[in-house]
C-alpha positions as CSV (number, residue, x, y, z in Angstrom):
1,X,-12.3,55.2,-14.9
2,X,-15.3,53.0,-14.0
3,X,-14.7,49.3,-13.4
4,X,-15.5,47.2,-16.4
5,X,-17.0,43.7,-16.7
6,X,-15.6,41.3,-19.3
7,X,-17.1,42.6,-22.6
8,X,-16.9,39.2,-24.3
9,X,-18.8,37.4,-21.5
10,X,-21.7,35.3,-22.8
11,X,-25.3,35.4,-21.4
12,X,-24.9,32.0,-20.1
13,X,-21.9,32.9,-18.0
14,X,-23.9,35.9,-16.6
15,X,-26.8,33.7,-15.7
16,X,-24.4,31.3,-13.8
17,X,-23.0,34.3,-11.9
18,X,-26.6,35.3,-10.9
19,X,-27.3,31.7,-9.8
20,X,-24.3,31.9,-7.6
21,X,-25.5,34.9,-5.6
22,X,-29.0,33.6,-5.1
23,X,-28.2,31.5,-2.0
24,X,-26.6,34.4,0.0
25,X,-29.5,36.8,-1.1
26,X,-32.1,34.2,-0.1
27,X,-30.3,33.9,3.3
28,X,-30.6,37.7,3.7
29,X,-34.3,37.9,2.9
30,X,-35.4,38.7,6.5
31,X,-32.6,41.2,6.9
32,X,-33.5,42.9,3.7
33,X,-37.2,43.1,4.7
34,X,-36.3,44.5,8.2
35,X,-34.0,47.1,6.8
36,X,-36.6,48.3,4.2
37,X,-33.7,48.6,1.8
38,X,-31.0,46.5,0.3
39,X,-28.1,46.2,2.7
40,X,-24.8,47.4,1.2
41,X,-23.4,43.9,1.0
42,X,-26.4,42.7,-1.1
43,X,-26.1,45.7,-3.4
44,X,-22.5,44.8,-4.0
45,X,-23.5,41.2,-4.8
46,X,-25.9,42.5,-7.4
47,X,-23.4,45.0,-8.8
48,X,-20.4,42.7,-9.1
49,X,-22.7,40.1,-10.8
50,X,-23.4,42.8,-13.4
51,X,-27.2,43.0,-12.7
52,X,-27.3,46.8,-12.9
53,X,-25.1,46.9,-16.1
54,X,-26.9,44.3,-18.3
55,X,-28.3,47.1,-20.7
56,X,-25.2,49.3,-20.5
57,X,-23.2,49.3,-23.7
58,X,-20.0,47.3,-23.9
59,X,-18.2,50.6,-24.8
60,X,-19.0,51.8,-21.4
61,X,-17.9,48.6,-19.7
62,X,-21.3,47.0,-19.4
63,X,-22.6,43.7,-20.6
64,X,-25.1,44.8,-23.3
65,X,-27.1,41.6,-23.1
66,X,-30.3,40.5,-24.8
67,X,-33.6,41.2,-23.0
68,X,-34.4,37.5,-22.6
69,X,-31.3,37.0,-20.6
70,X,-31.8,40.2,-18.6
71,X,-35.4,38.9,-17.6
72,X,-34.3,35.3,-16.9
73,X,-31.7,36.6,-14.4
74,X,-34.3,38.9,-12.7
75,X,-36.6,35.8,-12.5
76,X,-33.8,33.7,-10.9
77,X,-33.0,36.3,-8.3
78,X,-36.8,36.8,-7.5
79,X,-37.0,33.2,-6.4
80,X,-34.4,34.2,-3.7
81,X,-36.0,37.5,-2.7
82,X,-38.5,39.7,-4.4
83,X,-37.2,43.0,-3.1
84,X,-33.7,42.3,-4.4
85,X,-35.1,41.3,-7.8
86,X,-37.2,44.4,-7.9
87,X,-34.2,46.5,-7.3
88,X,-32.2,44.7,-10.0
89,X,-35.2,45.2,-12.4
90,X,-35.3,49.0,-11.8
91,X,-31.6,49.3,-11.3
92,X,-30.6,48.1,-14.7
93,X,-32.5,51.0,-16.3
94,X,-29.1,52.7,-16.5
95,X,-28.5,51.3,-19.9
96,X,-32.0,52.2,-21.1
97,X,-32.1,55.8,-19.8
98,X,-28.5,56.7,-20.9
99,X,-29.4,55.8,-24.5
100,X,-31.4,59.0,-24.6
101,X,-28.3,61.2,-23.9
102,X,-25.5,62.2,-26.1
103,X,-22.5,59.8,-25.3
104,X,-20.4,62.6,-23.6
105,X,-23.3,63.8,-21.5
106,X,-24.2,60.4,-20.4
107,X,-20.7,59.6,-19.2
108,X,-20.7,62.9,-17.3
109,X,-23.8,61.7,-15.3
110,X,-23.0,58.0,-15.0
111,X,-19.4,58.1,-13.9
112,X,-19.7,54.5,-12.9
113,X,-22.4,52.9,-15.1
114,X,-22.1,49.6,-13.3
115,X,-24.1,51.0,-10.4
116,X,-27.9,51.1,-10.2
117,X,-30.1,54.0,-11.2
118,X,-33.5,55.2,-9.9
119,X,-36.0,55.6,-12.8
120,X,-39.4,57.3,-12.0
121,X,-41.3,58.3,-15.2
122,X,-44.3,59.7,-13.5
123,X,-44.1,63.5,-14.1
124,X,-44.7,64.8,-10.6
125,X,-41.9,67.3,-10.9
126,X,-41.6,70.7,-12.8
127,X,-38.6,71.5,-15.0
128,X,-38.7,75.3,-15.6
129,X,-36.7,76.4,-18.6
130,X,-33.6,78.2,-17.6
131,X,-30.5,79.4,-19.5
132,X,-28.6,76.3,-20.6
133,X,-31.0,73.9,-19.0
134,X,-33.8,73.6,-16.4
135,X,-34.5,74.4,-12.7
136,X,-36.2,71.3,-11.3
137,X,-38.5,71.1,-8.3
138,X,-40.6,68.2,-7.3
139,X,-41.4,65.1,-5.3
140,X,-41.5,61.6,-6.7
141,X,-43.0,58.5,-5.1
142,X,-41.9,54.9,-5.6
143,X,-38.3,55.6,-6.2
144,X,-37.1,52.1,-5.9
145,X,-33.5,51.7,-5.0
146,X,-33.3,55.3,-3.8
147,X,-31.1,54.2,-0.8
148,X,-28.3,52.8,-2.9
149,X,-28.5,54.3,-6.4
150,X,-26.1,57.2,-7.1
151,X,-28.1,58.5,-10.1
152,X,-31.8,59.4,-10.4
153,X,-33.8,59.9,-13.6
154,X,-37.1,61.7,-12.7
155,X,-40.1,62.7,-14.8
156,X,-41.1,66.3,-15.2
157,X,-43.5,68.6,-16.9
158,X,-41.6,71.2,-18.8
159,X,-42.6,74.8,-17.9
160,X,-41.9,77.8,-20.1
161,X,-42.9,81.6,-19.6
162,X,-46.1,80.9,-21.6
163,X,-47.0,77.7,-19.7
164,X,-46.4,73.9,-20.1
165,X,-44.6,72.9,-23.2
166,X,-46.9,70.6,-25.1
167,X,-45.9,67.3,-27.0
168,X,-49.2,67.6,-28.9
169,X,-52.2,70.0,-28.7
170,X,-53.6,68.1,-25.7
171,X,-50.7,66.2,-24.2
172,X,-47.9,68.0,-22.2
173,X,-44.3,67.2,-22.7
174,X,-42.8,64.8,-20.2
175,X,-39.1,65.4,-19.8
176,X,-36.8,63.1,-17.8
177,X,-34.1,64.9,-15.9
178,X,-30.9,62.9,-14.8
179,X,-29.1,64.0,-11.7
180,X,-26.8,62.7,-9.0
181,X,-28.5,61.4,-5.9
182,X,-26.7,64.1,-4.0
183,X,-29.0,66.7,-5.5
184,X,-32.1,65.0,-4.1
185,X,-33.5,64.2,-0.7
186,X,-34.8,60.7,0.3
187,X,-37.9,60.9,2.3
188,X,-38.6,57.9,4.5
189,X,-42.1,56.7,3.3
190,X,-41.6,53.1,2.3
191,X,-43.5,51.2,5.1
192,X,-45.5,48.8,3.1
193,X,-47.1,45.4,2.8
194,X,-44.8,43.9,0.1
195,X,-41.4,44.6,-1.5
196,X,-40.5,46.1,1.8
197,X,-36.8,45.8,1.1
198,X,-36.8,47.8,-2.2
199,X,-36.2,51.2,-0.6
200,X,-38.9,52.7,-2.8
201,X,-39.1,55.9,-0.7
202,X,-40.2,59.3,-2.0
203,X,-37.5,61.6,-3.3
204,X,-37.6,65.3,-3.5
205,X,-35.6,68.0,-5.5
206,X,-35.8,71.7,-4.9
207,X,-34.6,74.3,-7.3
208,X,-31.8,72.0,-8.7
209,X,-30.2,73.2,-12.0
210,X,-30.0,70.4,-14.6
211,X,-28.1,71.0,-17.9
212,X,-30.1,70.5,-21.1
213,X,-27.8,67.7,-22.1
214,X,-28.8,65.8,-19.0
215,X,-32.4,65.7,-19.9
216,X,-34.5,63.8,-22.5
217,X,-37.9,63.1,-23.8
218,X,-38.8,59.4,-24.2
219,X,-39.5,59.1,-27.9
220,X,-37.9,56.9,-30.7
221,X,-36.6,60.0,-32.4
222,X,-34.8,61.0,-29.1
223,X,-32.7,57.8,-28.7
224,X,-29.1,58.6,-29.4
225,X,-27.5,55.2,-29.2
226,X,-27.6,52.8,-32.1
227,X,-28.4,49.1,-31.5
228,X,-31.5,46.9,-31.1
229,X,-31.5,46.9,-27.3
230,X,-32.3,50.7,-27.2
231,X,-34.3,51.3,-30.3
232,X,-37.7,50.5,-28.7
233,X,-37.9,53.0,-25.9
234,X,-40.5,51.2,-23.9
235,X,-38.7,47.9,-23.7
236,X,-37.6,48.9,-20.2
237,X,-41.2,48.7,-19.0
238,X,-41.7,45.1,-19.9
239,X,-39.6,43.4,-17.3
240,X,-41.9,43.4,-14.3
241,X,-43.2,39.9,-15.1
242,X,-40.1,38.1,-14.3
243,X,-40.1,39.4,-10.7
244,X,-43.6,37.9,-10.3
245,X,-42.6,34.7,-12.1
246,X,-39.6,34.1,-9.9
247,X,-41.6,34.6,-6.8
248,X,-44.2,32.2,-8.0
249,X,-41.7,29.5,-8.9
250,X,-40.4,29.7,-5.4
251,X,-43.8,29.6,-3.9
252,X,-44.7,26.4,-5.7
253,X,-41.3,24.9,-4.6
254,X,-41.9,26.0,-1.0
255,X,-45.1,23.9,-0.9
256,X,-43.5,20.9,-2.6
257,X,-40.7,20.9,0.0
258,X,-43.1,21.4,2.9
259,X,-45.3,18.5,1.6
260,X,-42.4,16.0,2.0
261,X,-42.6,16.2,5.7
262,X,-46.0,17.7,6.7
263,X,-48.8,15.4,7.9
264,X,-52.5,15.9,8.3
265,X,-54.0,16.7,11.6
266,X,-55.8,13.6,12.9
267,X,-54.9,10.6,10.6
268,X,-51.2,11.9,10.3
269,X,-51.2,10.9,6.6
270,X,-48.6,12.6,4.5
271,X,-50.1,15.5,2.6
272,X,-48.2,14.8,-0.5
273,X,-50.3,11.6,-0.9
274,X,-53.6,13.5,-0.8
275,X,-55.4,14.4,-3.9
276,X,-56.3,17.9,-2.8
277,X,-52.6,18.9,-2.7
278,X,-51.8,17.0,-5.9
279,X,-54.4,18.9,-7.8
280,X,-53.3,22.2,-6.3
281,X,-49.7,21.6,-7.4
282,X,-50.7,20.4,-10.8
283,X,-53.0,23.5,-11.4
284,X,-50.3,25.8,-10.2
285,X,-47.7,24.3,-12.5
286,X,-50.2,24.7,-15.4
287,X,-51.0,28.3,-14.7
288,X,-47.4,29.3,-14.0
289,X,-46.0,27.4,-17.1
290,X,-48.6,28.9,-19.4
291,X,-48.1,32.5,-18.1
292,X,-44.3,32.1,-18.4
293,X,-44.4,30.6,-21.8
294,X,-46.6,33.4,-23.2
295,X,-44.5,36.1,-21.7
296,X,-41.2,34.8,-23.0
297,X,-42.7,33.9,-26.4
298,X,-43.9,37.6,-26.8
299,X,-40.6,39.0,-25.5
300,X,-38.7,36.9,-28.0
301,X,-40.9,38.0,-30.9
302,X,-40.3,41.6,-30.1
303,X,-36.6,41.0,-29.8
304,X,-36.5,39.2,-33.1
305,X,-38.1,42.2,-34.9
306,X,-35.6,44.5,-33.3
307,X,-32.8,42.3,-34.4
308,X,-34.2,42.4,-37.9
309,X,-33.5,46.2,-37.8
310,X,-36.9,47.7,-37.4
311,X,-39.5,48.5,-34.6
312,X,-41.7,45.8,-33.3
313,X,-45.2,45.9,-34.8
314,X,-48.0,47.3,-32.8
315,X,-49.5,43.9,-32.4
316,X,-46.2,42.5,-31.1
317,X,-45.9,45.3,-28.6
318,X,-49.5,44.8,-27.4
319,X,-49.0,41.1,-27.1
320,X,-45.9,41.6,-24.9
321,X,-47.8,44.1,-22.6
322,X,-50.7,41.8,-22.3
323,X,-48.5,38.8,-21.6
324,X,-46.7,40.7,-18.8
325,X,-50.1,41.7,-17.2
326,X,-51.5,38.2,-17.7
327,X,-48.4,36.7,-16.1
328,X,-48.6,38.9,-13.0
329,X,-52.4,38.1,-12.7
330,X,-51.7,34.3,-12.9
331,X,-48.9,34.7,-10.4
332,X,-51.0,36.4,-7.9
333,X,-53.6,33.6,-8.2
334,X,-50.9,30.8,-7.9
335,X,-49.2,32.3,-4.9
336,X,-52.5,32.7,-3.1
337,X,-53.3,29.1,-3.9
338,X,-49.9,28.0,-2.6
339,X,-50.4,30.0,0.6
340,X,-53.7,28.3,1.2
341,X,-52.2,24.9,0.5
342,X,-49.6,25.5,3.0
343,X,-52.2,25.9,5.8
344,X,-51.1,27.3,9.1
345,X,-47.5,27.0,8.3
346,X,-47.8,30.0,6.1
347,X,-49.2,32.4,8.6
348,X,-46.2,33.5,10.3
349,X,-44.4,36.6,9.1
350,X,-41.0,35.1,9.0
351,X,-42.2,32.4,6.6
352,X,-41.1,32.7,3.0
353,X,-44.6,32.2,1.7
354,X,-46.0,35.1,3.7
355,X,-43.4,37.4,2.2
356,X,-43.9,36.0,-1.4
357,X,-47.7,36.5,-1.0
358,X,-47.2,40.2,0.1
359,X,-44.6,40.8,-2.6
360,X,-46.5,39.5,-5.6
361,X,-49.7,41.5,-4.5
362,X,-47.6,44.6,-4.3
363,X,-46.3,44.1,-7.8
364,X,-49.8,43.7,-9.0
365,X,-50.6,47.2,-7.7
366,X,-48.1,48.7,-10.2
367,X,-49.6,50.9,-12.8
368,X,-48.1,48.7,-15.6
369,X,-50.7,46.1,-14.5
370,X,-53.6,48.4,-14.5
371,X,-56.9,47.6,-16.4
372,X,-56.4,50.7,-18.4
373,X,-53.1,49.4,-19.9
374,X,-54.8,46.0,-20.6
375,X,-57.7,47.8,-22.3
376,X,-55.4,49.6,-24.6
377,X,-53.9,46.3,-25.7
378,X,-57.4,45.2,-26.5
379,X,-57.8,48.3,-28.7
380,X,-54.7,47.2,-30.7
381,X,-56.1,43.6,-31.1
382,X,-59.5,45.1,-32.2
383,X,-57.7,47.4,-34.7
384,X,-59.0,50.5,-32.9
385,X,-55.9,51.9,-31.3
386,X,-55.4,55.7,-31.1
387,X,-52.4,57.1,-33.0
388,X,-51.0,58.8,-29.9
389,X,-50.0,56.5,-27.0
390,X,-47.3,56.4,-24.3
391,X,-47.2,52.7,-24.6
392,X,-47.7,51.6,-28.2
393,X,-45.3,53.4,-30.6
């Protein structure tokens, strides 16, 4: 039987446990980056804190917390290390993905649901219909956590004898296949600028048989688990912002700490007494605070609608996506400003600010921050949104 966390634990107790692991994670930041993966001891810290099981139902031994607490914990960890927080953010998709499977099938795959999962929705694999399931072949990029997660959920196009199965007349079906990591190969590709420690390598599968019950299509009608946390199938895609926000909070704090001892070249005046830095810090706090407030306000609005028993309105969904993209955009700007404010001290690779700058820029490259997504939110605000969309349901 899988190990269980205390089912009656409160969100505040969980957040305190995450705070407690932040110092050792921060101390390991250079080691994480050099390894290009989370070392086993850091994975274990995240697992025992419950960071991979926050969306797992209590009936399975998970925490089943609200999305605000889930995101606040990711943000806390991101201030310690961006790669660790990114892995926690992806790894906790165990609870969201398993909601699409029948309970018995989900338990077959996730034999210990307190561990991380890999989740890659981009359908770069092919699931060919076979008796009782699918034969799966493909290669997927950006498989974050691939070096420590025991279960992968991977996107595929469904292939039949007559061609690709279609979701609509023009859109092919995207089917997620869930398999143990042992059925896949990790291909070492993750040599990157930022989030170097996330182990986001490519993974490949060749002619693996996946039972029908271990696959799903991401649609509201396909959700098998009752409860507000799993009703809105795209909720899992709205937790990138906390990683960027945590990195940004730490970048501001880095400069404030540095300013207490750093002096200007020449007159040796304390830089914390100089107006240029005072303005830079004030503007950083404004931009960070506004971005964070809008994001959590929008997330709480969506959660309130889910708690009321329905689906969030299109406008609420669009506001949350827009708030997430806006938060990441502001974070990129603020971290860059803090990097500049730190002067030559920020240039050296082991410096935390250097890593934070690279990490936040890497997050901004994610497809969830693309102009196309933001433009779709604008369509909703203008009342011109199409009926069929992966994002807005």
